[in-house]
N, CA and C of each residue as an Amber inpcrd file, in Angstrom:
protein
   561
  42.7340000 105.7200000 138.4770000  44.2480000 105.9110000 138.4680000
  44.8600000 104.9940000 137.5540000  45.7980000 105.3510000 136.6350000
  46.4300000 104.4430000 135.9540000  47.9220000 104.4340000 136.2550000
  48.6100000 103.2540000 135.9890000  50.0850000 103.1260000 136.2210000
  50.7090000 103.2710000 135.0000000  51.8060000 103.9650000 134.6020000
  52.5570000 104.1000000 133.4440000  53.8830000 103.1150000 133.5100000
  53.7710000 102.2950000 132.3530000  54.9400000 101.3790000 132.1470000
  56.0560000 101.7370000 131.0970000  55.7350000 102.8720000 130.6500000
  56.6690000 103.2720000 129.5160000  56.3990000 102.5170000 128.1890000
  57.3270000 102.8430000 127.2080000  57.1950000 102.0540000 125.9280000
  57.4200000 100.6670000 126.0210000  56.5630000  99.8400000 125.7700000
  56.5670000  98.3030000 125.7800000  55.8350000  97.7540000 124.5890000
  56.2510000  96.5120000 124.1630000  55.6570000  95.8380000 123.1110000
  54.5730000  95.0680000 123.6210000  53.4830000  95.6220000 124.3420000
  52.5090000  94.9310000 125.0440000  51.1400000  95.1600000 124.2260000
  50.6530000  94.1800000 123.6810000  49.3180000  94.2200000 123.2300000
  48.4550000  92.8320000 123.5630000  47.0370000  93.0640000 123.7670000
  46.3740000  91.6410000 123.7990000  45.1820000  91.6930000 122.7350000
  44.9300000  90.6780000 122.1390000  45.6550000  89.2190000 122.1450000
  46.9750000  89.5130000 121.2480000  47.9510000  88.7180000 121.5980000
  49.2250000  88.6180000 120.8100000  49.3210000  87.0820000 120.2680000
  48.9730000  87.1980000 118.9900000  48.9470000  85.8180000 118.4730000
  50.2120000  84.9730000 118.7650000  50.0640000  83.6200000 118.8230000
  51.3040000  82.7380000 118.6730000  51.2890000  82.1520000 117.3070000
  52.3060000  82.6680000 116.6520000  52.5610000  82.1460000 115.1970000
  53.6200000  81.2870000 115.3240000  53.4600000  80.0170000 114.5550000
  54.4210000  79.0280000 114.4430000  54.8870000  79.0900000 112.8990000
  56.1770000  79.8070000 112.6980000  56.5850000  79.9180000 111.3750000
  57.3710000  78.5810000 110.7990000  57.1060000  78.0260000 109.6760000
  57.7010000  76.8410000 109.2410000  58.4320000  77.0600000 107.9720000
  59.4570000  76.2770000 107.6190000  60.1750000  76.3440000 106.3240000
  60.7300000  74.9790000 106.2880000  61.3850000  74.8960000 104.9730000
  62.1570000  73.7870000 104.6890000  63.5830000  74.3180000 104.6250000
  64.4640000  73.4700000 104.9450000  65.9940000  73.9260000 104.8490000
  66.4210000  73.3810000 103.3990000  67.7130000  73.6960000 103.0610000
  68.1470000  73.3390000 101.7190000  68.3130000  72.0890000 101.4910000
  68.2070000  70.9910000 102.5790000  68.0850000  69.4370000 102.2390000
  66.6180000  69.1200000 102.1820000  65.6110000  69.9410000 102.4420000
  64.1610000  69.5860000 102.3400000  63.7220000  69.1470000 103.8570000
  64.5080000  69.5050000 104.8690000  64.0160000  69.1170000 106.1800000
  63.1580000  70.2570000 106.6980000  62.0110000  69.8740000 107.3900000
  61.0660000  70.8240000 107.9910000  61.8640000  71.3950000 109.2310000
  61.4410000  72.7740000 109.4430000  61.8670000  73.3980000 110.6860000
  60.6680000  74.4230000 110.9970000  60.7090000  74.7840000 112.1700000
  59.5150000  75.7090000 112.8030000  60.1190000  76.5160000 113.9970000
  59.5880000  77.6110000 114.1220000  59.8070000  78.5170000 115.2500000
  58.6620000  79.1640000 115.7490000  58.5940000  79.4850000 117.1030000
  57.3930000  80.2730000 117.6370000  57.7790000  81.7900000 117.3400000
  56.8210000  82.5500000 116.8470000  57.0620000  83.9310000 116.5490000
  55.8130000  84.6780000 117.2390000  56.0390000  85.2080000 118.4010000
  54.7990000  85.8860000 119.0040000  54.9080000  87.3430000 118.6670000
  55.6290000  87.9690000 117.9620000  55.6570000  89.3540000 117.5510000
  55.2800000  89.3930000 116.1440000  54.0530000  89.8260000 115.8890000
  53.6720000  89.8800000 114.4950000  52.0410000  90.1710000 114.3840000
  51.7150000  90.3790000 113.0130000  50.2710000  90.6260000 112.7450000
  50.0080000  91.0390000 111.3130000  48.6760000  91.2630000 111.2220000
  48.2080000  91.5990000 109.7180000  48.0960000  93.0270000 109.7200000
  48.5370000  93.7830000 108.7570000  48.4490000  95.1880000 108.5080000
  47.8110000  95.4520000 107.1950000  47.5540000  94.6090000 106.2800000
  46.9610000  94.7130000 105.0890000  46.1410000  93.3040000 104.5470000
  45.3680000  93.5520000 103.4610000  44.5800000  92.2430000 103.2380000
  45.2340000  91.0230000 102.9880000  46.4360000  91.2060000 102.3330000
  47.2430000  89.8950000 102.0810000  48.6990000  89.9490000 102.4880000
  48.8090000  90.6400000 103.6600000  50.2860000  90.8060000 104.1680000
  50.4370000  90.4800000 105.6660000  51.3810000  89.9240000 106.0220000
  51.6550000  89.5140000 107.4270000  53.0110000  90.0190000 107.7830000
  53.0860000  90.6000000 108.9350000  54.3700000  91.1740000 109.2880000
  54.8550000  90.3660000 110.6760000  56.1690000  90.0990000 110.6260000
  56.6460000  89.4670000 111.7260000  58.1090000  90.0720000 112.1750000
  58.2620000  90.0410000 113.5000000  59.4840000  90.2820000 113.9500000
  60.4550000  89.1680000 114.1710000  61.4110000  88.8750000 113.1630000
  62.2560000  87.6950000 113.3740000  63.7500000  88.0020000 113.0960000
  64.5490000  87.6520000 114.1000000  65.9730000  88.0430000 114.1620000
  66.6350000  87.0930000 113.0230000  67.6220000  87.6420000 112.3110000
  68.2570000  87.0440000 111.2560000  68.9400000  85.6720000 111.7300000
  69.3450000  85.6060000 113.1170000  70.1730000  84.5170000 113.5020000
  69.3220000  83.1360000 113.5280000  68.2210000  83.1770000 113.2540000
  67.3480000  81.7900000 113.4420000  67.3940000  81.2500000 112.0510000
  67.5880000  79.8130000 112.3410000  67.6420000  78.8140000 111.0290000
  66.4300000  79.2300000 110.1950000  65.1940000  79.2920000 110.9020000
  64.1820000  79.3620000 110.1070000  63.9630000  80.6120000 109.2530000
  64.6360000  81.6780000 109.6930000  64.7800000  82.9960000 108.8300000
  65.7400000  82.7160000 107.6690000  66.9470000  82.0150000 107.8690000
  67.8540000  81.7640000 106.7420000  67.1160000  80.8570000 105.6610000
  66.2770000  79.9290000 106.1400000  65.7320000  78.9650000 105.1880000
  64.6180000  79.8460000 104.4820000  63.9190000  80.6610000 104.9870000
  62.8760000  81.5410000 104.1220000  63.5520000  82.4870000 103.3020000
  64.5370000  83.0190000 103.7490000  65.2110000  84.0520000 102.8550000
  65.8980000  83.2450000 101.4990000  66.3580000  81.9300000 101.9490000
  66.6870000  81.0430000 100.5990000  65.4560000  80.5710000  99.7330000
  64.4000000  80.3810000 100.3590000  63.3700000  79.6200000  99.5230000
  62.2890000  80.6780000  99.1540000  62.3750000  81.7310000  99.9140000
  61.1960000  82.8120000  99.6720000  59.8700000  82.2630000  99.9710000
  59.7060000  81.2870000 100.8440000  58.4860000  80.5950000 101.2480000
  58.4460000  80.2910000 102.7010000  57.1960000  80.3870000 103.1580000
  57.1110000  79.9800000 104.7260000  55.5140000  79.8110000 104.9130000
  55.3420000  79.1570000 106.1130000  53.9170000  78.9750000 106.4690000
  53.8280000  79.4530000 107.9330000  52.6540000  80.0950000 108.2480000
  52.4500000  80.5460000 109.5090000  51.2820000  79.9940000 109.9990000
  51.3910000  78.9780000 110.9780000  50.3230000  78.1620000 111.7150000
  49.8500000  79.0750000 112.9730000  48.7750000  78.7640000 113.4050000
  48.1800000  79.3310000 114.5250000  48.4710000  78.2700000 115.7120000
  49.1310000  78.7150000 116.8400000  49.4040000  77.9360000 118.0380000
  47.9230000  77.5780000 118.6570000  47.8380000  76.3720000 119.0240000
  46.5540000  75.9510000 119.6460000  46.8770000  75.3100000 121.2030000
  45.7710000  75.4070000 121.9960000  45.9220000  74.7840000 123.3500000
  46.4330000  73.5580000 123.2920000  45.9420000  72.5330000 122.3680000
  46.3880000  71.1860000 122.3620000  47.7170000  70.9210000 121.9360000
  48.2560000  71.8820000 121.3540000  49.7090000  71.8680000 120.9230000
  50.6380000  72.7590000 121.7480000  50.2040000  73.3130000 122.8760000
  50.8410000  74.2910000 123.6850000  52.3790000  73.9720000 123.9050000
  52.5640000  72.7560000 124.4310000  53.9430000  72.2170000 124.6630000
  54.8680000  72.3410000 123.5030000  54.3510000  71.9020000 122.3410000
  55.1290000  71.7700000 121.0330000  55.3870000  73.1200000 120.5850000
  54.4600000  74.1580000 120.6750000  54.6270000  75.4460000 120.2850000
  55.5240000  76.2060000 121.2320000  55.6450000  75.9290000 122.4310000
  56.5700000  76.4410000 123.2240000  57.9280000  75.9800000 123.0600000
  58.0260000  74.5540000 122.8960000  59.3250000  73.8460000 122.4330000
  59.9600000  74.6290000 121.3290000  59.3000000  74.7510000 120.2070000
  59.8790000  75.2860000 118.9950000  60.2790000  76.8480000 119.1800000
  59.7240000  77.6380000 120.2580000  60.0830000  78.9260000 120.5680000
  61.4170000  78.8600000 121.4520000  61.6490000  77.7490000 122.2130000
  62.8240000  77.7890000 123.1570000  64.0650000  77.1380000 122.7290000
  64.0390000  76.0920000 121.8400000  64.9970000  75.4200000 121.1790000
  65.3470000  75.9490000 119.8870000  66.6690000  76.0650000 119.7310000
  67.1010000  76.5680000 118.4100000  67.5020000  75.3980000 117.4750000
  66.9940000  75.4940000 116.2210000  67.2870000  74.5620000 115.0890000
  68.7690000  74.8170000 114.8760000  69.4610000  75.7640000 115.1720000
  71.0050000  75.8300000 115.0430000  71.6810000  74.7780000 115.7860000
  71.1360000  74.4810000 117.0720000  71.6800000  73.4940000 117.9630000
  71.1500000  72.2010000 117.8440000  69.7880000  72.1050000 117.6390000
  68.8750000  71.0020000 117.6070000  68.2960000  70.7320000 116.2430000
  68.9740000  70.3480000 115.1650000  68.4920000  70.3700000 113.8940000
  67.1650000  69.5450000 113.5690000  66.8620000  68.6600000 114.4770000
  65.6140000  67.8840000 114.1380000  64.3820000  68.2770000 115.2220000
  64.6680000  69.5790000 115.5440000  63.5610000  70.2140000 116.6280000
  62.2010000  70.1290000 115.9610000  61.9150000  70.0740000 114.8280000
  60.5460000  69.9770000 114.3120000  59.9450000  68.6090000 114.6020000
  60.7030000  67.4430000 114.4150000  60.1770000  66.1810000 114.7860000
  60.2500000  65.9790000 116.2420000  61.0810000  66.4670000 116.9650000
  61.2100000  66.4340000 118.4230000  59.9180000  67.0630000 119.1660000
  59.3950000  68.1060000 118.5400000  58.2240000  68.7280000 118.9520000
  57.1120000  68.0190000 118.6950000  57.1530000  66.9690000 117.9630000
  56.0200000  66.0550000 117.6200000  55.1500000  66.4830000 116.3980000
  55.7640000  67.3700000 115.6860000  55.0860000  67.8710000 114.4810000
  55.4150000  66.9590000 113.2910000  54.2840000  66.8900000 112.3630000
  54.4240000  66.2320000 111.0470000  54.0830000  67.2930000 109.8730000
  55.0810000  67.1600000 108.9640000  55.2100000  67.9540000 107.7310000
  54.0110000  67.6300000 106.8770000  53.2550000  68.4990000 106.3030000
  52.4150000  68.1790000 105.1240000  52.8710000  69.2320000 103.9570000
  52.7800000  68.6160000 102.9100000  53.0840000  69.5700000 101.6500000
  52.0720000  70.5430000 101.2120000  52.5190000  71.7970000 101.3240000
  51.6820000  72.8320000 100.8180000  51.4280000  72.6920000  99.2070000
  50.2980000  73.0350000  98.8460000  49.9210000  73.2920000  97.3650000
  50.3240000  74.3770000  96.8900000  50.6110000  75.4490000  97.6560000
  50.7700000  76.8930000  97.2410000  52.1630000  77.4730000  97.4430000
  52.9540000  76.9470000  98.4240000  54.3100000  77.6010000  98.6280000
  55.2380000  76.3290000  99.0750000  56.4750000  76.5320000  98.6680000
  57.4930000  75.4120000  99.1770000  58.0360000  75.6570000 100.5430000
  56.9490000  75.4230000 101.5450000  57.1550000  75.3920000 102.9110000
  56.0860000  74.3930000 103.4270000  56.3500000  73.8890000 104.4860000
  55.5140000  72.7180000 105.1550000  54.2450000  73.3690000 106.0630000
  53.2740000  72.6390000 105.8350000  52.0810000  72.9750000 106.6670000
  52.4390000  71.8710000 107.9210000  51.9530000  72.1580000 109.0720000
  52.1190000  71.3750000 110.3370000  50.7880000  70.6760000 110.6390000
  50.7470000  69.2430000 110.4640000  49.4840000  68.4950000 110.5450000
  48.7500000  68.8530000 111.8720000  49.5210000  68.7750000 112.8340000
  48.9390000  69.0860000 114.3300000  48.2610000  70.4960000 114.4470000
  48.6530000  71.3710000 113.6550000  48.2130000  72.7930000 113.8490000
  47.3940000  72.9300000 112.6090000  45.8900000  73.2060000 113.0020000
  44.8830000  73.0080000 111.9440000  44.6080000  74.2040000 111.1640000
  45.2660000  75.2980000 111.4940000  45.0870000  76.5420000 110.5410000
  46.2720000  77.1040000 110.3640000  46.6510000  77.5130000 108.9370000
  47.8320000  78.1830000 108.5570000  47.6820000  79.1000000 107.4210000
  48.5700000  80.1540000 107.4290000  48.7530000  81.0000000 106.2750000
  49.9480000  80.5320000 105.4190000  49.6100000  80.3720000 104.1890000
  50.8110000  79.9070000 103.4610000  51.3560000  81.2890000 102.6150000
  52.6650000  81.5700000 102.8400000  53.1360000  82.8810000 102.3990000
  54.2920000  82.7760000 101.5880000  54.3700000  83.9590000 100.7820000
  55.7170000  84.2280000 100.0380000  56.3120000  85.4150000 100.6790000
  57.5610000  85.3350000 100.6020000  58.3960000  86.5850000 101.2210000
  58.3460000  87.7170000 100.3470000  58.0210000  88.7610000 100.7950000
  57.9380000  90.1340000 100.1450000  59.0700000  90.8820000 100.4350000
  59.5000000  91.0690000 101.8120000  60.8930000  91.8230000 102.2770000
  61.3710000  91.3740000 103.4750000  62.4580000  91.6460000 103.8330000
  63.0280000  91.3040000 105.2460000  64.1980000  92.2930000 105.3260000
  64.1610000  92.9580000 106.5140000  65.2380000  93.8720000 106.8720000
  66.0480000  93.2970000 108.0830000  67.1180000  92.9400000 107.9740000
  67.8950000  92.2960000 109.0530000  68.1020000  93.0810000 110.2350000
  68.2560000  94.3430000 109.9610000  68.5520000  95.5600000 110.7930000
  67.3560000  95.7320000 111.7740000  66.2060000  95.8740000 111.3960000
  65.0500000  95.9460000 112.1840000  64.3430000  94.5860000 112.5360000
  64.7070000  93.5650000 111.9180000  64.1030000  92.2980000 112.0760000
  62.7540000  92.0930000 111.5250000  62.2270000  93.2700000 110.6780000
  61.0270000  93.2330000 110.0520000  60.8950000  92.4030000 108.7310000
  59.9640000  91.4780000 108.7970000  59.5670000  90.5910000 107.7830000
  58.2140000  90.8660000 107.2840000  58.0380000  90.9930000 106.0660000
  56.7010000  91.0640000 105.3420000  56.6230000  89.8990000 104.5400000
  55.2720000  89.1920000 104.5370000  54.8420000  88.0380000 103.7870000
  53.7120000  88.2880000 103.0160000  53.5850000  87.8910000 101.9230000
  52.2360000  87.9000000 101.1600000  51.5410000  86.5040000 101.3010000
  50.3210000  86.6860000 101.7310000  49.5340000  85.5060000 101.9980000
  48.9160000  84.9740000 100.9580000  49.2560000  83.8510000 100.3110000
  48.7490000  83.2900000  99.0520000  47.5450000  82.3690000  99.3290000
  47.3720000  81.8480000 100.5880000  46.3290000  80.9690000 100.8350000
  46.1540000  80.8860000 102.3260000  45.0030000  80.5350000 102.8960000
  44.8120000  80.1780000 104.2120000  44.1740000  78.8290000 104.0790000
  44.7330000  77.9680000 104.7920000  44.1770000  76.5140000 104.8030000
  43.6660000  76.1140000 106.2930000  42.7420000  75.3540000 106.3490000
  42.1650000  74.9110000 107.5140000  41.6110000  73.4940000 107.7320000
  42.0100000  72.7060000 108.5510000  41.5770000  71.2790000 108.6950000
  39.8950000  71.5010000 108.9320000  39.3500000  70.4540000 108.3110000
  37.8410000  70.2820000 108.4720000  37.3890000  70.2190000 110.0030000
  38.3920000  69.6800000 110.8500000  37.8130000  69.5870000 112.3480000
  37.6920000  70.8920000 113.1000000  38.1900000  72.0050000 112.4450000
  37.8890000  73.2630000 113.1240000  36.9430000  74.1190000 112.2740000
  36.1570000  73.5710000 111.3860000  35.1650000  74.2970000 110.6190000
  33.7110000  73.8850000 111.2850000  33.1140000  75.1300000 111.3310000
  31.6710000  75.0520000 112.0060000  30.6850000  74.5470000 110.9970000
  29.4360000  74.4990000 111.3550000  28.3470000  73.9830000 110.5270000
  28.1480000  74.8210000 109.0490000  28.6800000  76.0470000 109.2610000
  28.5740000  77.0130000 108.0260000  29.8280000  76.8440000 107.1910000
  30.6980000  76.0270000 107.3820000  31.9870000  75.7770000 106.5710000
  32.9650000  76.7690000 106.9910000  32.9250000  77.6590000 107.8860000
  33.9670000  78.7550000 108.2510000  34.7510000  78.3900000 109.4140000
  35.9440000  78.8880000 109.5540000  36.7530000  78.5560000 110.6300000
  36.0060000  78.8730000 111.9720000  35.9090000  78.0680000 112.9960000
  35.2850000  78.1800000 114.2840000  36.3640000  78.4670000 115.3370000
  36.5720000  79.5910000 115.7800000  37.7290000  79.7810000 116.7200000
  37.4780000  78.8450000 118.0410000  36.2910000  78.5170000 118.3420000
  36.0300000  77.7850000 119.6440000  36.5250000  76.3270000 119.3490000
  36.6180000  75.8840000 118.0510000  36.9800000  74.5940000 117.6780000
  38.6390000  74.5790000 117.4680000  39.1930000  75.7000000 116.9900000
  40.4860000  75.9160000 116.8350000  41.2280000  75.9740000 118.0330000
  40.6000000  76.7520000 119.1470000  41.3210000  76.8220000 120.3670000
  42.6340000  77.6280000 120.3000000  42.8130000  78.7940000 119.8300000
  43.9990000  79.3030000 119.5930000  44.5770000  79.9480000 120.9620000
  45.7510000  79.8270000 120.9640000  46.5360000  80.4110000 122.0140000
  47.0850000  81.8880000 121.9630000  47.3180000  82.7220000 123.0890000
  47.9040000  84.0370000 122.6920000  49.1360000  84.0610000 123.6750000
  50.0490000  84.8720000 123.3750000  51.0900000  85.0380000 124.1910000
  50.9560000  86.3580000 125.1690000  51.2020000  86.1070000 126.3940000
  51.0930000  87.2410000 127.2290000  52.4710000  87.8660000 127.5750000
  52.6390000  88.8370000 126.9110000  54.1490000  89.6150000 127.0340000
  54.4380000  90.0730000 128.3150000  53.3990000  90.4510000 129.1470000
  53.7170000  91.1010000 130.4460000  54.0120000  90.1420000 131.4400000
  53.4270000  88.8810000 131.4370000  53.6970000  87.8390000 132.3780000
  54.4940000  86.6360000 131.8160000  54.7720000  86.8790000 130.4550000
  55.5820000  85.9460000 129.7600000  55.0060000  84.4620000 129.9150000
  53.7340000  84.2210000 129.4000000  53.0770000  83.1810000 129.5360000
  52.0050000  82.9870000 128.3380000  51.1550000  81.9510000 128.4170000
  50.2550000  81.8150000 127.2890000  48.9720000  81.8600000 127.8590000
  47.8550000  82.1770000 126.9700000  46.5240000  82.2170000 127.4020000
  45.7700000  81.7230000 126.2940000  44.5820000  81.0410000 126.6740000
  43.6320000  80.4070000 125.7800000  42.6130000  81.5500000 125.4040000
  42.4630000  81.6280000 124.0070000  41.2670000  82.7360000 123.4990000
  40.0270000  82.2010000 124.0410000  39.2700000  83.1120000 124.6430000
  38.0670000  82.7860000 125.2780000  36.7670000  82.5410000 124.4170000
  35.7090000  82.6380000 125.1460000  34.2370000  82.3660000 124.5030000
  33.8790000  83.5810000 123.6310000  32.9570000  83.1810000 122.8040000
  32.3430000  84.2480000 121.7390000  31.5480000  84.9040000 122.7000000
  31.5650000  86.3770000 122.5680000  30.7520000  87.2750000 123.3840000
  29.7140000  87.9260000 122.6550000  29.7010000  87.9410000 121.2440000
  28.7560000  88.5530000 120.4700000  29.4960000  88.9490000 119.2890000
  28.4740000  89.5950000 118.3470000  28.8510000  90.2010000 117.2100000
  28.0860000  91.4540000 117.0340000  28.8460000  92.5790000 117.2780000
  28.1280000  93.7940000 117.3380000  27.1700000  94.0730000 116.1500000
  27.6660000  93.8040000 114.9590000  26.9400000  94.1740000 113.8140000
  25.7230000  93.2630000 113.6490000  25.9420000  91.8910000 113.7800000
  24.8720000  90.9180000 113.5140000  23.8610000  91.0000000 114.8180000
  24.3890000  91.2560000 116.0100000  23.5210000  91.3610000 117.1430000
  22.8430000  92.8210000 117.1500000  23.2430000  93.7250000 116.2850000
  22.3400000  94.9370000 116.4040000  22.9340000  96.0720000 117.4810000
  24.2540000  95.7300000 117.8650000  24.6080000  96.5900000 119.1200000
  25.5090000  97.6720000 118.7680000  25.3370000  98.3790000 117.5400000
  26.0230000  99.3240000 117.0230000  25.6450000 100.5570000 117.7190000
  26.6010000 101.3480000 118.1610000  26.3280000 102.6250000 118.7060000
  25.7730000 103.6390000 117.7180000  24.6300000 104.2780000 118.0610000
  24.1220000 105.3450000 117.0520000  24.4860000 106.7240000 117.5870000
  24.9120000 107.6050000 116.7690000  25.1810000 108.9210000 117.2690000
  25.7830000 109.9000000 116.2930000
């Protein structure tokens, strides 16, 4: 038996994206954006309302980064989602974040968050809050790379947003790889 909840924006896992920009004075800003995802090889889609300072910044600069929220930085990631830079202009620093210069876009990388997508603005619709960015680079700190030189999610320790219970979850353990493990259904 199933229970029906109606039309809800509920998916699992729901990544915790931290969007970072520079304002017109070159000050870094960041916000938590739990509604988004990848829908094409080099495109990220986010739902961001126009009232955010971060959105105004990226509309002016046409550049932003999207870092992956981590268990180690849960408090800081939640903070930049709760506090508005419209009221607390130095919220980036108050969160304990350190800005690093991106070599690819005019937006900050966050030193404390070891994986980021560096993006250019493709489009933004204020009515629907739909933002599309083109991913020009993915950068990862060496501390989250496995022996093969690839990003290891068990070292990254990404968090996801739980939209049903309004909280965060830690991404779990690796349970296999269907293709590499030969567990593809034949039929």
